N, C-alpha and C positions, 0 to 999 in steps of 0.2 A: 342881478348878476348879468343877465343878457345885455342890458344897457351898458354896463361897464365893459363887458367883452367887446361890444360893438365899437365903443369909443376908444378901446385900447387902454383903459384905466386899470383893468385887472385881467388876469389870465385864468383859464380853467385849471392850470397847474397850481397857481397860487391858492385858488379856492379849495382844491383837493387837499393841498398840504394843510390848510387850516382845518378842514374836516377831519383828516387823519390825526392831527394833534388833539382835537376835541375828543375823538374816540379813545385815544391813548389816555387822556385825562379822566374820562368817565367810566370806561369799561370795567376796571377793577371793582367798581361800586355797583353798577347797574346791570351788566351782562345782557346787553341788548342785541349783540351780534353773534351769529353762528359762524359766519365766514367774513373775513375782511380781505378784499382782493387788492392789496397795495400795488403790486407791480402791474397787473392788467389795467387797474384804474389809472395809474400814472401814464401808461401808454395811451389809453383812451383820451386822457386829458391833453397830452401833447398833440395828438392828432386833431382834437377839437381846437386847440389854440392855433394850429396851422390853418384850419378852415376859417376861423374868425379873421386872422391876418389877411387871408386871401379874399375876404368878403364873401365867402361861400358857406355859411353855417347850414347845417342840415335842417334846423328849426330854431325857434326862439329858445328851446331848451338845450341846445347844443352846448356841451361842456358843463351842464349843471349836475351836481352829484345827486344820486338816487340810491335808495336801498329797496330791496324786494324781500318780502316774507319768504321764508325758506321753502314753503310748499309751492311757490311759483317757480317752476323749474328754470334753471339757467344751464346752458350747455356746459358739460364737464364738471358740474357740481353735484354732490349727493343732495337728496332731499328727504331727510329722515322723518318728516312729519312730526317733529317734536319728540319722538320716542326712541329709546335705546334698542327697541326690538326691530328697527327697520334695517333693510338692506341699504348699505352705503355706496352702492354702485353709482358712478357718475351718470347724470342724465344725458341723453343723446341729443336733445334739442332744447331750444328756448321755449318757454311757455309763451302764449300770446302777449301778456303784459311785458315780459322781458324782451321779446322781439321788437315790440313797438318802442320801448325805451331806447334800445340800441339804434333803431332806425332814426329816432329823433336826435341822436347824438348824446344822449344822457350818459354820464359817467357812472357805471354801476360800481358803487363802493363795496357792496357785499350783501349778505343775506341776514335777515333778522330772525330772531327766535320765535318759537310758538310752543304751546303745551302739547302733550301727547295727543296725536291725531286731530288737533284743533278742537277737541271736544271738552275743553274747560274754558271758562271765562276767567282766566288766571294766567300768571306768568310762571307757573310751576311745570317743569318738564323733566322727564327721566334722563334725557340726554343733554339738555342745555342748562339744567340747574334752575336757579331762581332769577327771573328778570324782575328788576325793581323800578319803582316809580321815581324819576329824578326830582319831583317836587318834595318827596320825603321817602327816603330809601327803605324805611320800614313798612311802607304801604305798597299794595298790589297795583300793578298796571291795569288789571283786568285783561281780557283776551278775547279771542285767541291771537289777535295781532299784537301780542304783548311787546315784542322787540321793536316792531315798527313804531309803536306809540312812544316807547322809551327813547328810541333814537331821535324821533322828531322833537320831543320835549328837551332832550339834551343837546340838540344842535348839530346832529350828524348830517348836515346838509338840509335843504329845504323840501325835498321830495321823497315820499315813502309810499309804498303800495302794500296794502294788506288784503285779506280776504274776509268775507262775512257771509255766514249762513244762518245766523240767529242774533247777530249784534256784534260781530267780531272786529269790525273797524270802529263802530260807534261807541261801544262800551269802553275800550281802552282810550278812545279820544276824550270822552267826558272825564275820565279819571286822570288824564295827563294834560288837559287843558288845550286840546287841539281842535281843528276842524277835520271832519272825515265825512265822506259821502259813500253811502251804500247806493249805488246806482240802480236804475231799473234792471231787472233780470235781462241779461243779454246785451246791455248797452256797451259794456266792456267785454270783449270776447275772452273766454277763459277755457282752459283744458286741464282735466276733463270737466265738462259742465255737469251740473246736478241741480235738482230742485232747490231753489232759493239761494244757490251759491253764486257769489259775485266777487270780483276784485274791485277795490276802491282806493282812491287817493287819500292819504293822511298827511296833512300839512299844518303849518302854523297860521296860514291865511287862506281865505276863500279864493282869492285871486290865483295863488299858486296852484291850488287844486283844480281850478278851471283850466289853467294852462296844461296841466298834466292830463286832465280828462280828455281834452281834444286829441291828444296824442294816443292815449290808451284806447279810445273808442273806435279806432280804425279797424277795418274788417279783418277777420281771420276765419278761414273755412273750417278750422278744426272745432269750432264751437257751433254745434248744430242747433243750439238754442239761442244764438245771437240774433239781435234785432237787425232789420235792414239798416245799412250804414247811412247816417246823415252827417254831412261834413259841417258840423256846427263849430264856430269859433266861440267857445263858452266864455273866454276871458273878454272878448270884444263886446259881448252882449250882457255883461254882468251888471252894469250900472243901470239905474233909471227906473226900477220897479217902484210904482207908487203904492204905498201902504194903504192909502185911502180907498183904493179900489178892491181891497181884499176882504174876504170873509174867512175867518180862521176859527177852527174848532179847538178849544182848550181842554185837554185831557190830562188831569193831574193824578188820577187814581184808577188803575186798571181793575181794582177789586179782587184780583187774584195775584198769586206770587208774593214777593216781598212787599211789605207796606212801605210807602215812600217816606223817606226821612224828612223831617220838617224843613231842613235847609234846602233840600232838593225841590220841595213844593214851593218854598219861598222864592227860589231863583226862577222857577217856571212862571209863577204869578207875576214876578217883577218884569220878565220879558213880555208877558201878555199886556201889562199896563203900558209898557213902552210902545208896543205896537198899536194899542188903542190910542195913545197920545199922538201917534203919527197918522191916525186916521182910519186904521183898520177896524173892522167890526169883529170883535172876539166874543165867541159864544161858548159857554161851558158845554161839554158833550159827555155822554155817558159811556162807560166801557162797553165794548162789543165782545170782549174776550171772556169765555167761561172757564171754570176750573177744569171741565172735561176737555176743552180744546188744548189748554196748556199741558195737561197730563198726557193727552194723546200725542202731542208734539214730543214730549220727553220720551214716551214709550217707543215712538217710531225711531228716534235716534238711538235709543238704547238698543233696540233690535238690530238696527243697521250696524252699530259698532260691535255688538256681540257676535254678529255673523262673521266679522273679521277676526275677532279674538278667538272664536271657537275653532278656526282653521289653523291657528298657530301651533307650532310645537310647544311642548311644556317649557323648554328652555327659552324660547322667544317670549312666551307669555310672562315668564318670570322677570323679564327685563322691562315690561310695561309698568308704568306708574301704578302701584296697587290700588290707588283710589279709582283709577279709570276701569280697572278690571272689575272691581266691586260695583261701580256705578252701572256698567253696561250689562252685568250678568245677574245681579241680585234677583231680578224678576224676569228678564228677557230669556234666560236660559230655559224657562218653562213656558214661554209664550207658545200658544197654538197659532196656526195660520189665521184663524178667525180673529184672534186678539190683535194680531199685527194689522189686519185689514180694518178692524175697528179703530185702531190708532190712526191709520192713514185717513180714514173717513173724517176724523176729528181735525186732522191737518187741513183737509180740503174745506171743512166748515170754517176753520179759522181764516183761510184764504178768502172765502166768500164774504165773511163778516168784515174783514179788514177793508176790502175794496168798497163794500157798501157803506161802511161808516165814513170813510174818507170822501166819498162821492158827494156828500152834502156840503162840503166846504172847498174853498180853493186850496187850503193847506190845513194841516193839523199841527198844533204845538203841544209838546209833552215833555216831561223829563226824558233824558236818554236812559238813565239808570235810576232805580229807586233808592240806591244806596250810595254811600260815600266810599272812597277807597279803603279796603280792609287790609288785614295783615299780609305782608308780602309772601310769607311761607305757606299760606293757606291755598288749598286747591279750589275752594269756593267759600263764599260767606257761610260760616257755621261748620264747614268741613264735614258735611253729611253727604256721603255718596248716594244715599237714598232720596235726597232732595237737593240735587246739585245745581239746579238752574232756575230757582224761583225769581232771580233778579233779571231775567231776560224778557219779562212779560211786556215791557214797553217797546222792545225792538223786534222780537222774532216774528210777529204777525206780518210786518211789512216785507220781510223776506218771502213769506208764503204768498202774500198778495202781489208781490213783484213791484211794488211802488218804490220810487226813490225816497230815501230818508237820510238826513244829515244830522250830525251833532256839531253844535257850535258852542264854544265855551262862553258862558254868560258872566259868572262871578266866581267868588272864592269863599270858602268857609273862614271863620275867624282865625283859624290856625293855618290858612294859606293853601288849602287843597282845592283844586278846580271843581266847578260844577257846570256841566253843559246842559243845553236844552236840545230837544230833537224837533226837527222840522220835516214833515212828511207831505208829499205831493201826490197828484194823480199819477196813475201808471203812465210812464214814458215822459213825464214832464220833468226831466232832470234839469233842464235849463231853468225852469221856474223855481225849483228848490234851491239851486245855486244862487239865483237872484234874490230870493228871500233871505238866504243865509247872509248875503252881502248886506242887506238892510239891517238884519239883526246884529251883524258885526259892527255896524256903524252906530247902532242905538245902545249897545251894551255899556255897562259902567267901565271906568278906567281899569285896564288890566295890570296885573302884577308883572314885574320883570321875570323873564324866563330863568329857570334855575341854572346855576353855574357850578362847576366841579370844584368849589372852594374847599 
C-alpha cells in the first residue's frame, strides 16, 4: 500500500473504501467489530492522501487502515472490556498503541471485539455476542483478541492490534491463520501495565507486523514497566537469518493441560523437519511446566477477577456472562490470603522455569495451541467453568517469563482449518523471533487462499 501511495497508483481513500466494503460484506456473519468509525476514518484517509501527494507522509504506514482491540482506549470511545456490566463512558485519551498508530498516520477504522474482561480464550461476549472464525463460521476464533483475529482473516485491512496476558494474540492467530507477536514485556508501551500484559501486532504477514512493531514500540511514559526505547527498524532487518546457525528446542507436549491434537503435533514436527533441512539443530525438550504451576496461574487470575466481580452491584453482576461469574467465583470466593499467595508463588515458579528452559536454546518451537478451533458459541473447549483454561499451557508461561513469542501459520487440517506453530526467543530478542518467523514463513507449505464473504 505504501509503495502504491508513493507512486500515486492508489489512495488511502480508495483503500479505506475497499476495507469498509469488506466489513459490510463480512460483519453480519462474523461480528468482529465493536465500533466502525466511517466518518473519522474517511477524514483521516483524506488527510493522509494529501500528505502523500505533497511528499510528506508521517511514516511508511501513513494511510494504512488499522483496527484496535476495544480494551486499547481511543479518545472519545467507550471501552466496555467485552462485558455488558461496564461503564460506557467515553475515554478521555488514547492508549499508547492508539497514540502511536495516529502519530504514524494510520487510519483507525474501528475497534474489535473481545470476551468479558478478556478472561476467555473465546469469541463469546455478553455485550458483543459471538465473534466467528472466517475460515468456518461455526468455529471459534479463540481469544481474547477474537475480533482482531477475525478482522485480519476477513481482510479488514492489513494491520490489527490485540492484547495478550496468557495467549490472547497467539491463540486467535493460530485458529485464524495469522501471524501474531507477543513481544517482550514492556517492548510496546501499554496502559495500564500489568504482570504479563502486552499489546501485539496481528497481521497476515511477518513483514506487516514488523512495520507495525517499529511504530508501536516508541516510548510512552505512562507504562512504568516499559523497556528502554531502542529505535529498531524491524522490517529492514527481517531478512537474512541463517537457520544453520540455530539451536532450536522442540516442545510438542507440555504434559499438563489439554493433550495436543495429532494434527497440531504433526504440523509442529513438520516445521521442525523443515528447519532441520535448512540446517538448524533441532533437539526435543522436556516440559518445564507442572500441574501446580498451571493451576496456580488459574487460581491467581480467578482471584484477580473475583476481586472485581465481588465489588459490583447485584445488577451489574447479573449482566456479566454467567460463565465468567462461575469461573472466577467457584473457589476464589473462599480463598484465604495464604492461598492467593501460594498461587502467586506458583506463577513466579512458572516464570523462572520458562526462562531457564528457553535459555538452553536460541529459540523454542512448539504448538501455539494444543487444540483445533472449537464450537463458535462455546466459552471454552468443553464449556466447563471449573476448567476453563487447560488449552493455554503452551502460551501462558512465556507471558510470565516475559519472552517474545510468535504464532506463525504452518499448515491446514484436511477440512481447511489453520494450524500455527509458536516460536519463542530469549527475553528482549524480539528481532530474533521476528527474523525466525520470516524464515518459517518462507519454509512452510503452500497456503490456502484467504476466506471470502461468498
